[in-house]
C-alpha positions, 0 to 999 in steps of 0.5 A: 533555428526555432528549436533553440527558442522553445521553453525547456522545463527548468532543472528546478521544476523537474527536481520539484516534480521528482521531489513530489513524486518521491513524496507520494511514493513515500507516503504510499509506502508509509501508510501500508499496514500502518497501525491504527493508532499511528494513522492520525499522527501520520496524516497530520504530518503528511498534510504538512509535507504536501501542503507546505511546498504547494503554498496551501494555506489551510487544509482540512480533513472532515469525516461524516458523522455516523450520528448526524449524516448532515454534519462532517466533523474536523479530524485533521488540520494543517494551517500555514499560520496561526488562525481560528480553525474551522468547525464542523462542516454542515450540509446547510452551509455548503449544500453544493459541495456536500452534494458533489462530495457525496457523488464522489466528484472532485471540485477545483476552483481557482477563484470563488467566482468560478463556482456555479450559480447553484453554489451561491450559499457555498460561495458566501460561506467560503468568503466568510472563512477567507478562502480565495481558491479551493480544491476539495476531494472526496474520501472513499474506498472502492465503490463505497460512499464517500465517508469524508472530505479533504479540502485544500485552500489558499487564503492569501491569493488565488491559484490554479489547480492544474489537471496534473496536480489534481491527479497527484493530490487525488492519489494523496487523498486515496492514501488517506482514505485507505488508511482511515478505512483500515483504521475504521475497520480495525476499530470495528474489529476490536469492538466486535472482538470485545463484544464476542469475547464478553458474549462467549464468557457471559452467554456462551457465544457459539459454545460447545462442550464434548463429553466423550465419557457420556457420548454427548455434545452440548451446543448453544443456538449460536453454534447451531446457526454458525455451523448449520447443524441439522436437527437430526444430527444432534444425537450423541456425538453426531454433531462432532462428526458433522463438524468434521465432515463440513471442514473444507477438504483443503483444511481438514487434515491440518485442523484434525491434526491440531485437534489430535495434538490438543487431545494427546496433550501436545497443545494446551490450547487450540486456536485456528482459522479454517474454512467451513462448508455451511449447508446453506450459506456455503463457504465460511471462515471460522475462528476456533478456540478450544481446550481440554476440560478434563482427562482420566488417569491415563491422560485420555480426554474426557471433556473438551470445550470451545468457542467458534466465531464466524470471521467471514466478513473480516476475511473479506474486508482484508481481501478488499484492503489488499485489493486497495493496496494493489491498486495503489501500487499499480497507480504509482507505477503508472505515474512513474511510467508516464513521467518517464515517458515524458522525460524520455520522449519529450525533454531528452529529445528537445535537449538533443536538438538544442545540443545540435544547434549549439554545436552548429553555433560552435562551428560557426563561431568567429573566434576561439573564445566564443567557440570554447563557450559554445563547446562548454554549453554543448557538453553541459547539455549532453550531460544534462540529457544523460542525467535525465535519461538515467532518471527516466530509467530509474522511474520506469525501466523499459528494458524490463518490458522489452528484454525481460527480468534477467536483462533488466536486473543485469542492467540495474546491477551494471548501472550501480557499478558505473556509479562507483558506489556499489560493485554487484556480483551477478548470478542470473539464471535464465528461466523457463517458468511462466511468471506474470509481468506483475511478479517480475516487476515486483521482483525488480522493484525489490532488487532496486530497493534492496540494492539502495538499502545496501548502498545507503545503510550497509557500510559496504561497497559490494553486494550480490544478486542471484536469480534462479528457479526454485520450488516451482517459482522464481527466487531472487536473493540480494546479499551483502557482508555489511553491518546488518541490522536488528530486525526487531528495530527495522521499523526505524530508517528502512521501514518504508522500503521493507513495507513496500517490498513485503506488500509487493510480494504479498500482492503476487502471492509471493514471500519475502524473508530477511536474514540479518543481525548486527555485524553479520550482513544481510540476505534478502530472499524474495520468491514468486510462484510460477503460474500464479504470479499475477496480482491477487484478484479482488 
């Protein structure tokens, strides 16, 4: 039959594709909440790990200069062989590329001859560098303008950039863009905080002083602006009363309780963030630091002082970064689902047909030797089909969508048991709470990662998984009696998985707690709320 002659993806190609998907997933997790000081080193390492298996000879990451918008400085480079590294990218040297990047459009050319006539200057300068083929990707976050460029080049021979490969490399570029944007944001926050601290110390930035003995509050212009203090509320202690009135109702009890603790001596220093209802600007976020300056003989506060800082923009930036993380995780899940469908609906079906054809050939074989050979081939095809089916399930468990979280967890625990590496005791309680699909997926991925950690690191062959309703939500617990680990050093070895689990729970308004110590086993508890268990809104 003709089906036996159809080209099948080789096991090597499937493994390479899976390895690359795994690499993208690892990079996504590694860059989540990565400290700003580690971003550059991790990008250099990621470029090497991405480019080497793809045969990319030169990869360069440029970032547009704040001082000269027509120049992009080289910030990260990967070169397969020793060579003279490229310098800054100047718009007059690559005008067409610069225009495409600023417009947020990716450019993939297998040959310089494929560049349009408008790119004549760019083509000539690429030849001078020795480029044969090129993929150039803009670096941007959300709808913000492109702030950088990632160029991937071959210098020895031309190559094609398939749509599937371009999409995956765009994911890598997005990971880099998110990390660099976070680094820029953190650097700006640090610089801003340093300026604000200097201003508070030298110029009384948003400064107040309360004189309870003299029934007076002294404030500077910055505080009047930050809080929107009306001119008719500046007499006596009216500023203090106004401030109390304008604290957001949901935060007021907490703030005033901490203030009481400061004044009665239970707190030495007040440092708190809360929402404040500005009369004209609406809801603002305030960071408030306060101290008691003097007390009487009975410990009663006579004077207190403090500094207020408007951190609304920083809060909004944190929310935006959280939205980027959410989109990245959703994109990763979409990629896994697509690959799983391709494996299940295409490859396994074709293997099944091929196994049937081989079985017919086995029956029609003229002698026992040929029949035995056909039988061995058929059995190998069946095993391969089962392995690919299992791989597709690991990538995207369809049972979660079809039968729900309880059955998906049950199937995962049973699968681990069949593999023989881990015996999992289950206590899975059916639940009536309304929990969002993304929250259920997050709990399932947490359970998967936790069980993998037990199998790889815990030094035990037994674990338990519990699912039940708790505290108006859904609670998942994964326990083992293994060797445990030091939470303070959890960044080593399992840090990528832990970071990914924390991020998944944060994005569905959930929590993740880990109780462990060397020699005392590990208990991981994840919780998501009912009703609010969908991903955070931007």
